[in-house]
Structures are given as structure tokens and as C-alpha cells.
PDB file with one MODEL, atoms N, CA, C and O in Angstrom:
MODEL        1
ATOM      1  N   MET A   1       0.844  -1.165   0.000  1.00  0.00           N
ATOM      2  CA  MET A   1       0.000   0.000   0.000  1.00  0.00           C
ATOM      3  C   MET A   1       0.892   1.231   0.000  1.00  0.00           C
ATOM      4  O   MET A   1       1.940   1.244   0.645  1.00  0.00           O
ATOM      5  N   ASN A   2       0.494   2.222  -0.692  1.00  0.00           N
ATOM      6  CA  ASN A   2       1.236   3.458  -0.787  1.00  0.00           C
ATOM      7  C   ASN A   2       1.062   4.263   0.497  1.00  0.00           C
ATOM      8  O   ASN A   2      -0.061   4.447   0.968  1.00  0.00           O
ATOM      9  N   ILE A   3       2.151   4.736   1.056  1.00  0.00           N
ATOM     10  CA  ILE A   3       2.105   5.507   2.293  1.00  0.00           C
ATOM     11  C   ILE A   3       1.378   6.825   2.071  1.00  0.00           C
ATOM     12  O   ILE A   3       0.752   7.354   2.989  1.00  0.00           O
ATOM     13  N   HIS A   4       1.458   7.349   0.871  1.00  0.00           N
ATOM     14  CA  HIS A   4       0.878   8.652   0.578  1.00  0.00           C
ATOM     15  C   HIS A   4      -0.608   8.579   0.223  1.00  0.00           C
ATOM     16  O   HIS A   4      -1.198   9.604  -0.115  1.00  0.00           O
ATOM     17  N   THR A   5      -1.218   7.420   0.287  1.00  0.00           N
ATOM     18  CA  THR A   5      -2.637   7.284  -0.021  1.00  0.00           C
ATOM     19  C   THR A   5      -3.453   7.826   1.142  1.00  0.00           C
ATOM     20  O   THR A   5      -3.206   7.475   2.296  1.00  0.00           O
ATOM     21  N   SER A   6      -4.403   8.664   0.846  1.00  0.00           N
ATOM     22  CA  SER A   6      -5.192   9.283   1.907  1.00  0.00           C
ATOM     23  C   SER A   6      -6.227   8.302   2.448  1.00  0.00           C
ATOM     24  O   SER A   6      -6.616   7.343   1.780  1.00  0.00           O
ATOM     25  N   LYS A   7      -6.656   8.571   3.666  1.00  0.00           N
ATOM     26  CA  LYS A   7      -7.666   7.709   4.295  1.00  0.00           C
ATOM     27  C   LYS A   7      -8.991   7.804   3.551  1.00  0.00           C
ATOM     28  O   LYS A   7      -9.763   6.845   3.533  1.00  0.00           O
ATOM     29  N   GLU A   8      -9.261   8.954   2.936  1.00  0.00           N
ATOM     30  CA  GLU A   8     -10.498   9.115   2.164  1.00  0.00           C
ATOM     31  C   GLU A   8     -10.495   8.199   0.947  1.00  0.00           C
ATOM     32  O   GLU A   8     -11.504   7.574   0.620  1.00  0.00           O
ATOM     33  N   LYS A   9      -9.338   8.130   0.278  1.00  0.00           N
ATOM     34  CA  LYS A   9      -9.239   7.238  -0.882  1.00  0.00           C
ATOM     35  C   LYS A   9      -9.385   5.782  -0.456  1.00  0.00           C
ATOM     36  O   LYS A   9     -10.042   4.988  -1.129  1.00  0.00           O
ATOM     37  N   ILE A  10      -8.769   5.446   0.659  1.00  0.00           N
ATOM     38  CA  ILE A  10      -8.850   4.065   1.151  1.00  0.00           C
ATOM     39  C   ILE A  10     -10.292   3.719   1.506  1.00  0.00           C
ATOM     40  O   ILE A  10     -10.771   2.638   1.164  1.00  0.00           O
ATOM     41  N   SER A  11     -10.984   4.624   2.187  1.00  0.00           N
ATOM     42  CA  SER A  11     -12.366   4.330   2.577  1.00  0.00           C
ATOM     43  C   SER A  11     -13.285   4.272   1.360  1.00  0.00           C
ATOM     44  O   SER A  11     -14.207   3.456   1.331  1.00  0.00           O
ATOM     45  N   SER A  12     -13.055   5.119   0.355  1.00  0.00           N
ATOM     46  CA  SER A  12     -13.895   5.053  -0.844  1.00  0.00           C
ATOM     47  C   SER A  12     -13.622   3.770  -1.625  1.00  0.00           C
ATOM     48  O   SER A  12     -14.541   3.172  -2.185  1.00  0.00           O
ATOM     49  N   TYR A  13     -12.352   3.348  -1.663  1.00  0.00           N
ATOM     50  CA  TYR A  13     -12.020   2.099  -2.341  1.00  0.00           C
ATOM     51  C   TYR A  13     -12.634   0.915  -1.595  1.00  0.00           C
ATOM     52  O   TYR A  13     -13.163  -0.010  -2.212  1.00  0.00           O
ATOM     53  N   LYS A  14     -12.559   0.954  -0.247  1.00  0.00           N
ATOM     54  CA  LYS A  14     -13.151  -0.113   0.571  1.00  0.00           C
ATOM     55  C   LYS A  14     -14.655  -0.193   0.337  1.00  0.00           C
ATOM     56  O   LYS A  14     -15.217  -1.281   0.217  1.00  0.00           O
ATOM     57  N   LYS A  15     -15.298   0.966   0.275  1.00  0.00           N
ATOM     58  CA  LYS A  15     -16.740   1.001   0.023  1.00  0.00           C
ATOM     59  C   LYS A  15     -17.071   0.411  -1.343  1.00  0.00           C
ATOM     60  O   LYS A  15     -18.029  -0.349  -1.489  1.00  0.00           O
ATOM     61  N   ALA A  16     -16.259   0.773  -2.348  1.00  0.00           N
ATOM     62  CA  ALA A  16     -16.491   0.256  -3.700  1.00  0.00           C
ATOM     63  C   ALA A  16     -16.307  -1.253  -3.747  1.00  0.00           C
ATOM     64  O   ALA A  16     -17.075  -1.955  -4.405  1.00  0.00           O
ATOM     65  N   VAL A  17     -15.299  -1.751  -3.057  1.00  0.00           N
ATOM     66  CA  VAL A  17     -15.024  -3.190  -3.076  1.00  0.00           C
ATOM     67  C   VAL A  17     -16.104  -3.958  -2.330  1.00  0.00           C
ATOM     68  O   VAL A  17     -16.614  -4.959  -2.833  1.00  0.00           O
ATOM     69  N   GLU A  18     -16.455  -3.500  -1.140  1.00  0.00           N
ATOM     70  CA  GLU A  18     -17.377  -4.259  -0.293  1.00  0.00           C
ATOM     71  C   GLU A  18     -18.843  -4.088  -0.706  1.00  0.00           C
ATOM     72  O   GLU A  18     -19.576  -5.073  -0.790  1.00  0.00           O
ATOM     73  N   GLN A  19     -19.266  -2.879  -0.957  1.00  0.00           N
ATOM     74  CA  GLN A  19     -20.679  -2.647  -1.244  1.00  0.00           C
ATOM     75  C   GLN A  19     -21.019  -2.865  -2.711  1.00  0.00           C
ATOM     76  O   GLN A  19     -21.997  -3.542  -3.027  1.00  0.00           O
ATOM     77  N   ASN A  20     -20.234  -2.307  -3.594  1.00  0.00           N
ATOM     78  CA  ASN A  20     -20.569  -2.376  -5.024  1.00  0.00           C
ATOM     79  C   ASN A  20     -20.212  -3.722  -5.642  1.00  0.00           C
ATOM     80  O   ASN A  20     -20.967  -4.265  -6.448  1.00  0.00           O
ATOM     81  N   ALA A  21     -19.054  -4.255  -5.258  1.00  0.00           N
ATOM     82  CA  ALA A  21     -18.602  -5.501  -5.880  1.00  0.00           C
ATOM     83  C   ALA A  21     -18.868  -6.718  -5.018  1.00  0.00           C
ATOM     84  O   ALA A  21     -18.710  -7.845  -5.487  1.00  0.00           O
ATOM     85  N   GLY A  22     -19.273  -6.520  -3.756  1.00  0.00           N
ATOM     86  CA  GLY A  22     -19.548  -7.656  -2.883  1.00  0.00           C
ATOM     87  C   GLY A  22     -18.310  -8.376  -2.414  1.00  0.00           C
ATOM     88  O   GLY A  22     -18.375  -9.549  -2.047  1.00  0.00           O
ATOM     89  N   GLY A  23     -17.170  -7.686  -2.419  1.00  0.00           N
ATOM     90  CA  GLY A  23     -15.924  -8.317  -2.022  1.00  0.00           C
ATOM     91  C   GLY A  23     -15.524  -7.974  -0.604  1.00  0.00           C
ATOM     92  O   GLY A  23     -16.299  -7.387   0.151  1.00  0.00           O
ATOM     93  N   LYS A  24     -14.312  -8.346  -0.254  1.00  0.00           N
ATOM     94  CA  LYS A  24     -13.754  -8.062   1.066  1.00  0.00           C
ATOM     95  C   LYS A  24     -12.528  -7.174   0.867  1.00  0.00           C
ATOM     96  O   LYS A  24     -11.790  -7.322  -0.107  1.00  0.00           O
ATOM     97  N   PHE A  25     -12.327  -6.259   1.794  1.00  0.00           N
ATOM     98  CA  PHE A  25     -11.202  -5.335   1.732  1.00  0.00           C
ATOM     99  C   PHE A  25     -10.391  -5.510   3.000  1.00  0.00           C
ATOM    100  O   PHE A  25     -10.919  -5.367   4.103  1.00  0.00           O
ATOM    101  N   TYR A  26      -9.102  -5.819   2.850  1.00  0.00           N
ATOM    102  CA  TYR A  26      -8.226  -6.046   3.989  1.00  0.00           C
ATOM    103  C   TYR A  26      -7.143  -4.978   4.018  1.00  0.00           C
ATOM    104  O   TYR A  26      -6.598  -4.608   2.978  1.00  0.00           O
ATOM    105  N   THR A  27      -6.834  -4.489   5.206  1.00  0.00           N
ATOM    106  CA  THR A  27      -5.732  -3.551   5.393  1.00  0.00           C
ATOM    107  C   THR A  27      -4.913  -4.017   6.583  1.00  0.00           C
ATOM    108  O   THR A  27      -5.380  -4.810   7.400  1.00  0.00           O
ATOM    109  N   GLY A  28      -3.688  -3.518   6.674  1.00  0.00           N
ATOM    110  CA  GLY A  28      -2.865  -3.839   7.827  1.00  0.00           C
ATOM    111  C   GLY A  28      -1.671  -4.677   7.466  1.00  0.00           C
ATOM    112  O   GLY A  28      -1.198  -4.659   6.330  1.00  0.00           O
ATOM    113  N   ASN A  29      -1.190  -5.412   8.441  1.00  0.00           N
ATOM    114  CA  ASN A  29      -0.012  -6.253   8.315  1.00  0.00           C
ATOM    115  C   ASN A  29      -0.300  -7.399   7.338  1.00  0.00           C
ATOM    116  O   ASN A  29      -1.353  -8.033   7.413  1.00  0.00           O
ATOM    117  N   LEU A  30       0.627  -7.657   6.435  1.00  0.00           N
ATOM    118  CA  LEU A  30       0.442  -8.682   5.412  1.00  0.00           C
ATOM    119  C   LEU A  30       0.257 -10.068   6.032  1.00  0.00           C
ATOM    120  O   LEU A  30      -0.570 -10.848   5.558  1.00  0.00           O
ATOM    121  N   ASP A  31       1.013 -10.385   7.082  1.00  0.00           N
ATOM    122  CA  ASP A  31       0.891 -11.702   7.728  1.00  0.00           C
ATOM    123  C   ASP A  31      -0.480 -11.882   8.360  1.00  0.00           C
ATOM    124  O   ASP A  31      -1.080 -12.951   8.255  1.00  0.00           O
ATOM    125  N   ILE A  32      -0.979 -10.836   9.018  1.00  0.00           N
ATOM    126  CA  ILE A  32      -2.296 -10.911   9.653  1.00  0.00           C
ATOM    127  C   ILE A  32      -3.390 -11.012   8.594  1.00  0.00           C
ATOM    128  O   ILE A  32      -4.341 -11.779   8.747  1.00  0.00           O
ATOM    129  N   MET A  33      -3.252 -10.232   7.518  1.00  0.00           N
ATOM    130  CA  MET A  33      -4.248 -10.290   6.438  1.00  0.00           C
ATOM    131  C   MET A  33      -4.284 -11.675   5.815  1.00  0.00           C
ATOM    132  O   MET A  33      -5.354 -12.209   5.521  1.00  0.00           O
ATOM    133  N   THR A  34      -3.101 -12.252   5.615  1.00  0.00           N
ATOM    134  CA  THR A  34      -3.030 -13.582   4.997  1.00  0.00           C
ATOM    135  C   THR A  34      -3.681 -14.628   5.883  1.00  0.00           C
ATOM    136  O   THR A  34      -4.450 -15.459   5.400  1.00  0.00           O
ATOM    137  N   SER A  35      -3.381 -14.597   7.173  1.00  0.00           N
ATOM    138  CA  SER A  35      -3.971 -15.599   8.066  1.00  0.00           C
ATOM    139  C   SER A  35      -5.483 -15.404   8.186  1.00  0.00           C
ATOM    140  O   SER A  35      -6.228 -16.383   8.249  1.00  0.00           O
ATOM    141  N   ASN A  36      -5.945 -14.145   8.218  1.00  0.00           N
ATOM    142  CA  ASN A  36      -7.391 -13.889   8.262  1.00  0.00           C
ATOM    143  C   ASN A  36      -8.080 -14.397   6.999  1.00  0.00           C
ATOM    144  O   ASN A  36      -9.157 -14.989   7.062  1.00  0.00           O
ATOM    145  N   LEU A  37      -7.451 -14.163   5.864  1.00  0.00           N
ATOM    146  CA  LEU A  37      -8.019 -14.609   4.593  1.00  0.00           C
ATOM    147  C   LEU A  37      -8.078 -16.128   4.523  1.00  0.00           C
ATOM    148  O   LEU A  37      -9.076 -16.691   4.072  1.00  0.00           O
ATOM    149  N   ILE A  38      -7.024 -16.791   4.962  1.00  0.00           N
ATOM    150  CA  ILE A  38      -7.002 -18.262   4.953  1.00  0.00           C
ATOM    151  C   ILE A  38      -8.065 -18.824   5.891  1.00  0.00           C
ATOM    152  O   ILE A  38      -8.757 -19.781   5.546  1.00  0.00           O
ATOM    153  N   ASP A  39      -8.195 -18.230   7.077  1.00  0.00           N
ATOM    154  CA  ASP A  39      -9.223 -18.682   8.028  1.00  0.00           C
ATOM    155  C   ASP A  39     -10.619 -18.510   7.448  1.00  0.00           C
ATOM    156  O   ASP A  39     -11.479 -19.376   7.613  1.00  0.00           O
ATOM    157  N   GLU A  40     -10.839 -17.392   6.771  1.00  0.00           N
ATOM    158  CA  GLU A  40     -12.157 -17.144   6.179  1.00  0.00           C
ATOM    159  C   GLU A  40     -12.463 -18.139   5.062  1.00  0.00           C
ATOM    160  O   GLU A  40     -13.586 -18.633   4.952  1.00  0.00           O
ATOM    161  N   ILE A  41     -11.463 -18.430   4.237  1.00  0.00           N
ATOM    162  CA  ILE A  41     -11.664 -19.394   3.139  1.00  0.00           C
ATOM    163  C   ILE A  41     -11.943 -20.783   3.707  1.00  0.00           C
ATOM    164  O   ILE A  41     -12.832 -21.482   3.223  1.00  0.00           O
ATOM    165  N   GLN A  42     -11.196 -21.183   4.721  1.00  0.00           N
ATOM    166  CA  GLN A  42     -11.416 -22.497   5.317  1.00  0.00           C
ATOM    167  C   GLN A  42     -12.784 -22.580   5.977  1.00  0.00           C
ATOM    168  O   GLN A  42     -13.436 -23.622   5.919  1.00  0.00           O
ATOM    169  N   GLY A  43     -13.224 -21.501   6.599  1.00  0.00           N
ATOM    170  CA  GLY A  43     -14.558 -21.485   7.205  1.00  0.00           C
ATOM    171  C   GLY A  43     -15.641 -21.588   6.155  1.00  0.00           C
ATOM    172  O   GLY A  43     -16.639 -22.281   6.358  1.00  0.00           O
ATOM    173  N   THR A  44     -15.460 -20.909   5.040  1.00  0.00           N
ATOM    174  CA  THR A  44     -16.429 -20.979   3.946  1.00  0.00           C
ATOM    175  C   THR A  44     -16.464 -22.382   3.363  1.00  0.00           C
ATOM    176  O   THR A  44     -17.535 -22.912   3.067  1.00  0.00           O
ATOM    177  N   LYS A  45     -15.301 -22.979   3.201  1.00  0.00           N
ATOM    178  CA  LYS A  45     -15.229 -24.329   2.650  1.00  0.00           C
ATOM    179  C   LYS A  45     -15.942 -25.316   3.559  1.00  0.00           C
ATOM    180  O   LYS A  45     -16.663 -26.187   3.072  1.00  0.00           O
ATOM    181  N   LYS A  46     -15.755 -25.199   4.874  1.00  0.00           N
ATOM    182  CA  LYS A  46     -16.419 -26.094   5.815  1.00  0.00           C
ATOM    183  C   LYS A  46     -17.928 -25.886   5.787  1.00  0.00           C
ATOM    184  O   LYS A  46     -18.700 -26.842   5.858  1.00  0.00           O
ATOM    185  N   THR A  47     -18.337 -24.630   5.682  1.00  0.00           N
ATOM    186  CA  THR A  47     -19.768 -24.338   5.620  1.00  0.00           C
ATOM    187  C   THR A  47     -20.379 -24.930   4.356  1.00  0.00           C
ATOM    188  O   THR A  47     -21.461 -25.514   4.405  1.00  0.00           O
ATOM    189  N   LEU A  48     -19.701 -24.785   3.243  1.00  0.00           N
ATOM    190  CA  LEU A  48     -20.220 -25.329   1.988  1.00  0.00           C
ATOM    191  C   LEU A  48     -20.263 -26.846   2.024  1.00  0.00           C
ATOM    192  O   LEU A  48     -21.191 -27.452   1.489  1.00  0.00           O
ATOM    193  N   GLN A  49     -19.280 -27.459   2.641  1.00  0.00           N
ATOM    194  CA  GLN A  49     -19.271 -28.916   2.718  1.00  0.00           C
ATOM    195  C   GLN A  49     -20.414 -29.427   3.582  1.00  0.00           C
ATOM    196  O   GLN A  49     -20.981 -30.481   3.294  1.00  0.00           O
ATOM    197  N   LYS A  50     -20.759 -28.699   4.631  1.00  0.00           N
ATOM    198  CA  LYS A  50     -21.819 -29.135   5.524  1.00  0.00           C
ATOM    199  C   LYS A  50     -23.196 -28.945   4.902  1.00  0.00           C
ATOM    200  O   LYS A  50     -24.089 -29.767   5.106  1.00  0.00           O
ATOM    201  N   THR A  51     -23.372 -27.869   4.149  1.00  0.00           N
ATOM    202  CA  THR A  51     -24.714 -27.529   3.691  1.00  0.00           C
ATOM    203  C   THR A  51     -25.025 -27.991   2.275  1.00  0.00           C
ATOM    204  O   THR A  51     -26.192 -28.012   1.886  1.00  0.00           O
ATOM    205  N   SER A  52     -24.029 -28.359   1.506  1.00  0.00           N
ATOM    206  CA  SER A  52     -24.336 -28.717   0.128  1.00  0.00           C
ATOM    207  C   SER A  52     -24.669 -30.199   0.027  1.00  0.00           C
ATOM    208  O   SER A  52     -23.833 -31.064   0.287  1.00  0.00           O
ATOM    209  N   LYS A  53     -25.890 -30.462  -0.351  1.00  0.00           N
ATOM    210  CA  LYS A  53     -26.340 -31.832  -0.579  1.00  0.00           C
ATOM    211  C   LYS A  53     -26.885 -31.894  -1.985  1.00  0.00           C
ATOM    212  O   LYS A  53     -27.634 -31.017  -2.415  1.00  0.00           O
ATOM    213  N   LYS A  54     -26.511 -32.919  -2.684  1.00  0.00           N
ATOM    214  CA  LYS A  54     -26.941 -33.049  -4.070  1.00  0.00           C
ATOM    215  C   LYS A  54     -27.927 -34.200  -4.198  1.00  0.00           C
ATOM    216  O   LYS A  54     -27.756 -35.261  -3.597  1.00  0.00           O
ATOM    217  N   THR A  55     -28.938 -33.971  -4.976  1.00  0.00           N
ATOM    218  CA  THR A  55     -29.912 -35.005  -5.263  1.00  0.00           C
ATOM    219  C   THR A  55     -29.806 -35.339  -6.737  1.00  0.00           C
ATOM    220  O   THR A  55     -29.884 -34.458  -7.593  1.00  0.00           O
ATOM    221  N   PHE A  56     -29.630 -36.596  -7.021  1.00  0.00           N
ATOM    222  CA  PHE A  56     -29.529 -37.041  -8.400  1.00  0.00           C
ATOM    223  C   PHE A  56     -30.806 -37.758  -8.778  1.00  0.00           C
ATOM    224  O   PHE A  56     -31.239 -38.680  -8.086  1.00  0.00           O
ATOM    225  N   VAL A  57     -31.409 -37.337  -9.874  1.00  0.00           N
ATOM    226  CA  VAL A  57     -32.608 -37.977 -10.375  1.00  0.00           C
ATOM    227  C   VAL A  57     -32.204 -38.727 -11.633  1.00  0.00           C
ATOM    228  O   VAL A  57     -31.677 -38.141 -12.579  1.00  0.00           O
ATOM    229  N   THR A  58     -32.454 -40.009 -11.632  1.00  0.00           N
ATOM    230  CA  THR A  58     -32.108 -40.805 -12.801  1.00  0.00           C
ATOM    231  C   THR A  58     -33.368 -41.374 -13.420  1.00  0.00           C
ATOM    232  O   THR A  58     -34.328 -41.722 -12.733  1.00  0.00           O
ATOM    233  N   ASP A  59     -33.336 -41.456 -14.711  1.00  0.00           N
ATOM    234  CA  ASP A  59     -34.468 -42.046 -15.422  1.00  0.00           C
ATOM    235  C   ASP A  59     -34.324 -43.560 -15.419  1.00  0.00           C
ATOM    236  O   ASP A  59     -33.225 -44.110 -15.356  1.00  0.00           O
ATOM    237  N   HIS A  60     -35.475 -44.207 -15.489  1.00  0.00           N
ATOM    238  CA  HIS A  60     -35.489 -45.660 -15.598  1.00  0.00           C
ATOM    239  C   HIS A  60     -36.189 -46.012 -16.909  1.00  0.00           C
ATOM    240  O   HIS A  60     -37.412 -46.154 -16.941  1.00  0.00           O
ATOM    241  N   PRO A  61     -35.429 -46.152 -17.973  1.00  0.00           N
ATOM    242  CA  PRO A  61     -36.038 -46.369 -19.289  1.00  0.00           C
ATOM    243  C   PRO A  61     -36.457 -47.815 -19.555  1.00  0.00           C
ATOM    244  O   PRO A  61     -36.840 -48.151 -20.676  1.00  0.00           O
ATOM    245  N   GLU A  62     -36.389 -48.667 -18.544  1.00  0.00           N
ATOM    246  CA  GLU A  62     -36.693 -50.082 -18.785  1.00  0.00           C
ATOM    247  C   GLU A  62     -38.112 -50.278 -19.307  1.00  0.00           C
ATOM    248  O   GLU A  62     -38.318 -51.012 -20.274  1.00  0.00           O
ATOM    249  N   MET A  63     -39.083 -49.636 -18.683  1.00  0.00           N
ATOM    250  CA  MET A  63     -40.478 -49.818 -19.105  1.00  0.00           C
ATOM    251  C   MET A  63     -40.689 -49.308 -20.533  1.00  0.00           C
ATOM    252  O   MET A  63     -41.408 -49.928 -21.318  1.00  0.00           O
ATOM    253  N   PHE A  64     -40.073 -48.201 -20.859  1.00  0.00           N
ATOM    254  CA  PHE A  64     -40.200 -47.674 -22.209  1.00  0.00           C
ATOM    255  C   PHE A  64     -39.611 -48.652 -23.221  1.00  0.00           C
ATOM    256  O   PHE A  64     -40.226 -48.922 -24.253  1.00  0.00           O
ATOM    257  N   LEU A  65     -38.439 -49.177 -22.935  1.00  0.00           N
ATOM    258  CA  LEU A  65     -37.805 -50.120 -23.870  1.00  0.00           C
ATOM    259  C   LEU A  65     -38.603 -51.416 -23.981  1.00  0.00           C
ATOM    260  O   LEU A  65     -38.740 -51.964 -25.074  1.00  0.00           O
ATOM    261  N   ILE A  66     -39.119 -51.901 -22.886  1.00  0.00           N
ATOM    262  CA  ILE A  66     -39.935 -53.116 -22.913  1.00  0.00           C
ATOM    263  C   ILE A  66     -41.206 -52.874 -23.727  1.00  0.00           C
ATOM    264  O   ILE A  66     -41.603 -53.717 -24.532  1.00  0.00           O
ATOM    265  N   SER A  67     -41.841 -51.724 -23.515  1.00  0.00           N
ATOM    266  CA  SER A  67     -43.069 -51.403 -24.267  1.00  0.00           C
ATOM    267  C   SER A  67     -42.795 -51.303 -25.757  1.00  0.00           C
ATOM    268  O   SER A  67     -43.557 -51.838 -26.563  1.00  0.00           O
ATOM    269  N   ILE A  68     -41.730 -50.632 -26.129  1.00  0.00           N
ATOM    270  CA  ILE A  68     -41.381 -50.498 -27.550  1.00  0.00           C
ATOM    271  C   ILE A  68     -41.079 -51.857 -28.154  1.00  0.00           C
ATOM    272  O   ILE A  68     -41.488 -52.132 -29.282  1.00  0.00           O
ATOM    273  N   THR A  69     -40.373 -52.711 -27.429  1.00  0.00           N
ATOM    274  CA  THR A  69     -40.052 -54.049 -27.936  1.00  0.00           C
ATOM    275  C   THR A  69     -41.323 -54.867 -28.152  1.00  0.00           C
ATOM    276  O   THR A  69     -41.471 -55.518 -29.186  1.00  0.00           O
ATOM    277  N   ILE A  70     -42.234 -54.840 -27.194  1.00  0.00           N
ATOM    278  CA  ILE A  70     -43.490 -55.585 -27.323  1.00  0.00           C
ATOM    279  C   ILE A  70     -44.310 -55.055 -28.494  1.00  0.00           C
ATOM    280  O   ILE A  70     -44.852 -55.834 -29.279  1.00  0.00           O
ATOM    281  N   LEU A  71     -44.403 -53.743 -28.613  1.00  0.00           N
ATOM    282  CA  LEU A  71     -45.155 -53.156 -29.734  1.00  0.00           C
ATOM    283  C   LEU A  71     -44.524 -53.506 -31.079  1.00  0.00           C
ATOM    284  O   LEU A  71     -45.235 -53.752 -32.054  1.00  0.00           O
ATOM    285  N   PHE A  72     -43.213 -53.528 -31.134  1.00  0.00           N
ATOM    286  CA  PHE A  72     -42.531 -53.905 -32.369  1.00  0.00           C
ATOM    287  C   PHE A  72     -42.810 -55.368 -32.726  1.00  0.00           C
ATOM    288  O   PHE A  72     -43.039 -55.693 -33.891  1.00  0.00           O
ATOM    289  N   LEU A  73     -42.790 -56.244 -31.725  1.00  0.00           N
ATOM    290  CA  LEU A  73     -43.090 -57.654 -31.982  1.00  0.00           C
ATOM    291  C   LEU A  73     -44.539 -57.831 -32.438  1.00  0.00           C
ATOM    292  O   LEU A  73     -44.807 -58.630 -33.336  1.00  0.00           O
ATOM    293  N   ILE A  74     -45.467 -57.105 -31.837  1.00  0.00           N
ATOM    294  CA  ILE A  74     -46.873 -57.166 -32.259  1.00  0.00           C
ATOM    295  C   ILE A  74     -47.003 -56.679 -33.691  1.00  0.00           C
ATOM    296  O   ILE A  74     -47.749 -57.263 -34.477  1.00  0.00           O
ATOM    297  N   LEU A  75     -46.288 -55.620 -34.042  1.00  0.00           N
ATOM    298  CA  LEU A  75     -46.323 -55.101 -35.421  1.00  0.00           C
ATOM    299  C   LEU A  75     -45.803 -56.140 -36.420  1.00  0.00           C
ATOM    300  O   LEU A  75     -46.379 -56.311 -37.495  1.00  0.00           O
ATOM    301  N   ILE A  76     -44.725 -56.824 -36.070  1.00  0.00           N
ATOM    302  CA  ILE A  76     -44.183 -57.860 -36.955  1.00  0.00           C
ATOM    303  C   ILE A  76     -45.187 -58.998 -37.123  1.00  0.00           C
ATOM    304  O   ILE A  76     -45.387 -59.482 -38.237  1.00  0.00           O
ATOM    305  N   ILE A  77     -45.816 -59.426 -36.040  1.00  0.00           N
ATOM    306  CA  ILE A  77     -46.805 -60.516 -36.113  1.00  0.00           C
ATOM    307  C   ILE A  77     -47.987 -60.091 -36.983  1.00  0.00           C
ATOM    308  O   ILE A  77     -48.444 -60.862 -37.826  1.00  0.00           O
ATOM    309  N   ILE A  78     -48.474 -58.896 -36.787  1.00  0.00           N
ATOM    310  CA  ILE A  78     -49.614 -58.413 -37.586  1.00  0.00           C
ATOM    311  C   ILE A  78     -49.222 -58.311 -39.061  1.00  0.00           C
ATOM    312  O   ILE A  78     -50.006 -58.672 -39.938  1.00  0.00           O
ATOM    313  N   GLU A  79     -48.042 -57.833 -39.329  1.00  0.00           N
ATOM    314  CA  GLU A  79     -47.595 -57.701 -40.719  1.00  0.00           C
ATOM    315  C   GLU A  79     -47.483 -59.061 -41.389  1.00  0.00           C
ATOM    316  O   GLU A  79     -47.843 -59.188 -42.559  1.00  0.00           O
ATOM    317  N   LYS A  80     -47.010 -60.059 -40.708  1.00  0.00           N
ATOM    318  CA  LYS A  80     -46.884 -61.414 -41.280  1.00  0.00           C
ATOM    319  C   LYS A  80     -48.275 -62.005 -41.583  1.00  0.00           C
ATOM    320  O   LYS A  80     -48.453 -62.698 -42.585  1.00  0.00           O
ATOM    321  N   ARG A  81     -49.244 -61.729 -40.720  1.00  0.00           N
ATOM    322  CA  ARG A  81     -50.574 -62.305 -40.924  1.00  0.00           C
ATOM    323  C   ARG A  81     -51.374 -61.546 -41.968  1.00  0.00           C
ATOM    324  O   ARG A  81     -52.132 -62.148 -42.728  1.00  0.00           O
ATOM    325  N   VAL A  82     -51.210 -60.214 -42.015  1.00  0.00           N
ATOM    326  CA  VAL A  82     -52.045 -59.433 -42.915  1.00  0.00           C
ATOM    327  C   VAL A  82     -51.432 -59.357 -44.316  1.00  0.00           C
ATOM    328  O   VAL A  82     -52.177 -59.230 -45.287  1.00  0.00           O
ATOM    329  N   LYS A  83     -50.154 -59.427 -44.454  1.00  0.00           N
ATOM    330  CA  LYS A  83     -49.451 -59.357 -45.740  1.00  0.00           C
ATOM    331  C   LYS A  83     -49.755 -58.058 -46.473  1.00  0.00           C
ATOM    332  O   LYS A  83     -50.444 -58.069 -47.494  1.00  0.00           O
ATOM    333  N   LEU A  84     -49.261 -56.971 -45.977  1.00  0.00           N
ATOM    334  CA  LEU A  84     -49.501 -55.670 -46.591  1.00  0.00           C
ATOM    335  C   LEU A  84     -48.753 -55.509 -47.843  1.00  0.00           C
ATOM    336  O   LEU A  84     -48.846 -54.464 -48.487  1.00  0.00           O
TER     337      LEU A  84
ENDMDL
END
């Protein structure tokens, strides 16, 4: 961070980052910022792992295939008897 940056510029940038872009703005010691950021990411990851449940819906095409096969066999039998 530039030492000559005014507090007004920093606060306006923080406002733009947090309110307009939905982000997080960190200031201070680089080591503290890094550890805070890592803790926040790990907390988010744990929260997502706990709350995300997926439901898979699968189709069962067996009845459709069986119906089509039976109808096809009936069509063949009818065609052999009627001789179109």
C-alpha cells in the first residue's frame, strides 16, 4: 500500500469493493491479512461442505424399452398375418 494514499481514498475504495462488488477489503499487516483470509476461506469451505447436498434424479427407461419391444413384436406378427 502506498504511504501517501489518503484515508479518504482508502475508505472510498473499501466502500467500492465491499458494497458495489460484494468483495472483502483487507488492510494492515500482510501476515495478519493472509492468516485472516485463509481462516475465512477455510470457514467458507467447511460451511459449503456441511450444507451442500446433491440429489440425483435418474431415469429408468426399462419400461419404455420393454413397451417399444413388445409393440414392435406385435407389429411384426400383424404384418406377417395381414401381408400388406
